[in-house]
C-alpha positions, 0 to 999 in steps of 0.5 A, spaced: 154 589 505 158 595 507 166 593 508 170 598 512 175 602 509 182 600 509 186 603 514 193 601 511 197 600 505 197 593 506 189 592 507 188 597 501 193 592 497 189 586 499 182 589 498 185 591 491 189 584 489 185 579 493 178 581 494 177 585 488 182 580 484 185 586 480 193 586 479 196 592 481 200 593 474 204 599 472 199 601 467 193 600 471 196 604 477 198 610 472 191 610 469 188 610 476 193 616 478 191 620 472 183 619 474 184 621 481 188 627 479 182 629 474 177 634 478 173 633 472 173 625 472 166 623 474 168 617 478 173 621 482 168 626 484 163 620 486 169 617 490 170 624 494 163 624 495 162 617 498 169 616 502 171 624 503 177 628 501 182 625 506 181 618 504 182 620 497 188 623 498 190 617 502 188 612 496 193 616 491 198 615 496 197 608 496 197 608 489 204 611 488 207 606 493 204 601 489 207 604 483 214 604 487 213 597 489 212 595 482 218 598 479 222 595 485 219 588 482 222 589 475 
């Protein structure tokens, strides 16, 4: 089953939290940002290979937005 890539922050957040059931807590977000910034991370290289560099950049932007949202909710 191929699902379309999210096109907005709201869609992306829904995919992570509702479809995948992953809470977007601060530690998870920071871990993902570190991994996404690591050119040597196998999963980051695979992500870019599968979804492209533009979606990789957009995903990092969405994780940063989620981090800001998390900070506001404390």
